[in-house]
N, C-alpha and C positions, 0 to 999 in steps of 0.2 A: 504493500500500500504506500509506504514511504517512498519507494523507488518510483512508483507511478506519479506521486506528487512532484518529485524532483524533475522527472522528465517533462511534466506539464509546465513547471516554472521555467525550465530551460527553453522549451519551445516558445513560450510567451516572451521571454527576454530576447530571444533571437529574432522574433517577429518585430518587436519594438525597435531593435537596433536597425533592422532592415528598412523599416518604415521611416526612420529618422534619416537614413542615408540616401533613400530613394526619392530625392527631390531634384527638380529642375527649375531653372530660372530663365525666363524668356523676356527679353526687352522688346516692347512694341514701339513702333514708330508713332509719332504724333499725328492725330487725326485733324484734318482741316475741314471746317464747316463752311461751305460756300454760301456767303451772304450776298445781298443785292449789291453792296458797294465795297465792303471790306471783308477780307478773309481773317477769321479769328480762330485760334486753336481751340479744340474742344475743351481743354482744361480751363480755359478762361470764359467759357459760356456759362451764364447764370440765368438763362431764360429757357423756355420751352416753346416749341412751335407746333401748331396743329394745322394739318393739311386737309382741306375739303376738296376731294378730287372730282373728276367729271362724273363718275358713276354715282357718287353720293348726291351730286347736284341733280342728276336725272331721276333719282329714286326718292328724293326727299319730298314730303307733302307740303311744299311751299311754292308760292307764286312770286316772291320778291326776295331780294338779297337780305333785308333785315330778318325775314322769317327763316331763311337758311341759317344765318348766324345765331339765331336764338337757340339752335340745337348744339352749339359749341360750348363746352363747359368753360366757365370763367368769364363769359361775356355778359354784360348787362345791356339788353336791347330795350329801349323805351320807344314805343310806337304811339303816335297820335293818329287814330284812324286805322283803317285796314289796308292791306296790300302795300304797306310801306310808303304811303303817301307822304308821311313826315315821320322821321325816326332819328334817334340819336343812339350812340353806343359807347359804352365804357368797358374798360378791361380791368378786372381785379379791383374794383372799387375806385378806379380813377375817374376823373370827370370827363365830359365830352371833349373839352379842349385839350385833354392830355392823351387823347387817342388819335393817331394819325391814320388816315385812309389814303391808299394809293391805288392807282389804276395803271398797271404795267410799269410800276416804279415812279409814276408821276404823282406828286402830292396834290390832293384835293382838299384844301383847307376851306372851311366855311366861315365867312365873316360875321354871320348872324349868331354869334355865341354858341355855335354847335347845334342849333336847332334844326338845321338841314344838312347834317353831316352825311347822311346816307342818300342824298340826292345824286347818286352816281349815274352818269348818263350812259348806261349800257343795259341792254336787255339781259335777263337772266339766262336765256338760252345760249348766249354767246360766250359766257364765262367758261373757261377751261378748268381753272382751279382757284382756290382761295387759300392764301397763306396767312395764318393768324399768329403773330409773334407776341407772346405774353411776357411782360417784363420790360424794364428800362431799355429803350432803343434809341435814345436821343444821340448817343455817340455815333450811330450809324446813319440814322435818317434825319437828324436835326431836330428842331423844335416840334412841339405837338406830339412827340412820341415818348413822353415820359412814362406812361403806363403800358405802352405797346403800340403795335402797328398792324394794320390789315391791308394786305396787298392782293388786289383782284387782278387776275392774270388771264389774258386771252391768248389764243394760239392760232397762227396762220396755218391753214391746211394745204397739203400737197395734192389732195384729191378733190374732185368736184362733188358737191352734195347740195341738197336742199331739204330743209326741215320746216314743217308747218304744224303748229299746235293750236288748238282752240278749246275753250271751256266756257261753261256757263253755270249759273246757280241762282239762288234766291235773291230777292231785292233788285232784280234787274242786272245782276252781275254777269259780265261777259268779257272775254278777252281773246286775243289772238297773238301768236308769236311766229316769226319767220326768221330763219337763219340760212344763209347760203354761202358757198365758196366756189370761186371760178378762177383757178390759176391759169395763167397764160404764159408759157415759157418760164422765164426766171422771175416773173412777177406773180405774186400771190395776193389774193384779195378776199376779204370776207365782208358780208353785209348782213345786218340784223335789224329787224323792226319788231316793235311790240306795241300793243294798245290794250288798255284795261280800263273799264269804267263800271260804275254801279250807281243805283239810285240811293244807296245808303241804308244801313240797318236801323237808323233812327233819324229824327228830324235834323236836317242840315248836315248830313254826313255823306253826301254824294261826292263822287270824285271821278276824274278823268286823268289817266297817266299815259303819256306817249313817249316812246324812246326810239331813236335811230342811231345806228352805230356803223361806221365804215372804217376798215383798216386795210392797208396795203403794204407790201414789202417787196423790194427789188434787190436781188443778189447781183451786184455789178460784177464781181469776180469772187474768188475764194477768200479774199481778205476784206472786201468792202461790202457793206450791206446797208441799205436805206429802208427805213420803216416810218410810215405816217399813219395818223389816226384822226378822225373827225367824228364827234358825237354830240347829241343834243337830247335833252329831256324837257318835257312840258308837264307840269303837275298842277292841276286846278282842282280844288276841293273845298267843300264846306267844312269850316273849322269850328264846329259846335263846341263851345266851352274850352277851346284850346288856350285862350289867353285871359278870359274873364267870364264868370257865370252871370254877371249883371246884364250883358248883352249877348244872348245866345246866337243871334244872327251874324255869324262871322264867315268870311269868305277869303280865300287866299289863293294866289297863283304864283308859281315859281318856275322860271325857265333857266336852265343851266346848260352851257355849251362849253366844249373842250376841243382844242385842236393841238396836235403835236407832230413833230418830225424829229427823227433821230438818225444818227450815222454811227455805225460800229466798224472799227478797224481791228481785225483779228490777226495777230502774229503768233509765232510759235509759243512764246512765253510772255506775251503782252497783249492786252486788249484795252482799247480806248473807245469809250462811248460818249458821244456828244449829242445833247438833246436840247430842244427848245419847245416850249408849249405856252398856250394861252388859255386861261379859264375865265369865263364871264358868267355872272349870275344876276338875274333880274327878278325882283320880288315885289308883289303887290298884296296889300292886306286891306280888307274892308270890314269894318265893325259898325253895325247899325242897331239902333234901339228897336226892340220888338214892339 
């Protein structure tokens, strides 16, 4: 019996010594996270990013961008009215002014104290993916990105296609979306249109929302690429109780337009992107005593 105990202890000690010596050390190279403007090592990243891809956009039960973002954890979407006619968004408790919205890397800042932050002039059917960066991002994107940034991205297609969607519902709700691509040689182009209106679910809550978006890109050669974009949105809606309950008869109309052109020079170890853009917003409010 004692011999069996000694043999057992010997095998256990032998196993322990083997386990202590059977170790390997592997040195891994540093991981680089590709950002929009600056490459930052993974070890220095203190934020997380959520990607809403094309499949999620097509299967989500939403008709507007604010409704899509409402499904992303950590985002506070405040909507006045339905179908995203007027909406603001915050990230992790940050205010509307501390959240930066971008369209293909172009800043869309709202001068009306953030109350029209989500007036992005692009139909939902044209969006390829959405990148939601949670956490301080002012070092990369500049001002208004204190709490995070939301980058809405479109993609030029190499194939020809045409998509048509339509829907309808209660209270006179109806809408139609169209998206098409028609590449010609080295020139790629996308066109998207959308229209949505309703009589409103309550008094003075009717709305009409129209969007038009055109994007084109020309590959001059292997190193030079030019890309342009023109978009426009018109939102007219009854703003019942948006600003004061003393005068419920409120009406608002907002038109936002955006135009941009960019040039990309790609070399073996160097890439230079030059961009110019113009954003314009026109807003009208009418408040009448009942």
